[in-house]
N, C-alpha and C positions, 0 to 999 in steps of 0.2 A: 622724502629722502631718509634713508636709514643710516644709523651710525654703525661703525665697525663693531663687531661682537666683542663682548668682554671675555675674559677679564682685562682690565687696564691696570697698569702699575704706576705708582708715583716713584720716580727715580731721583735721589738726592743730587744736588749740584756736583759737578765734577770740576776739575781744575780748568778745563777749557771754557765752559760756558758760564759757570757761576750761578746758573739758574736751575730750578726744578724742572724736570721733564715728565710728561705723562706719555706712556707708551702702551700700545696694544700689541697684538700678535704679529702685526706687520711692521712695527717700529714706532717712529715718532708720531704722536697724536697732537700734543699741545706743549707749549712752553709757558711756564709760570715764572715770570721775572722776579728774581730775588732769591736770597738764600736764608731769609729770616723765618721766624715762626709762622707769620701769616701766609707766606708763600708756601711753606710746607703744608699747612692746613688746607690751603686752596688746592694744591696739587693732589692731596689725598681725597678731597671731596670730588674733584673732577674724575679721578681714577675710579671712584666708587659709583659714578653716575650710571653706567649700564646696569649694574646690579640693583641700585636703588630704583631705577625705572622698572625693571623686571619685577621687583618686589611690590611696587605700587600697583602694577597691572594685575598681579596675582591676587593681591588683597581685594581690589575692586571686583575682579572676576569671581572670586570666592564669595564675596558678600552678595553680589547680584544673583548667584546661583544657590545661595543658602536658603534653607527652609526657614531660617530666622532672619528674614529681611531686615536690613538696617542694623545688624548686630554690632557694627563698628560705630554707629551714629551717623546721622545724616551729614553733619558739618564736617566730620573727618573724611567721609567719602567724597564730598564735594571738593575739599581741599586736595585730596589725592587725584581726582579727575582733572582739576585745574593744573596741577603740576605735570601730569601726563600730557595734557594738551600743550603746555608750554614747551616741554621737551620735544614734542613732535611738531612744533612750529605752528600750532593751531590757536595760540593764545591771542586774545584780541583786546 
């Protein structure tokens, strides 16, 4: 299953909901309950998710195609691959 394309935006609480909302080009994507600093940070992190995933995929793809294999370090690439798998629902 694919997520909706980015960008996503973190929208501050309004008078009606009192919660942070994450929106994509189609409207509501997620609600982060609360109006405090942790809720704001969580909403921003969720909003950045599509771009973070794309950046990780690009980094792994670049390194795998690089003439300098392993230029980012084995451990870093394994962590990137694990995060990509988690985002794609393949983590075990």
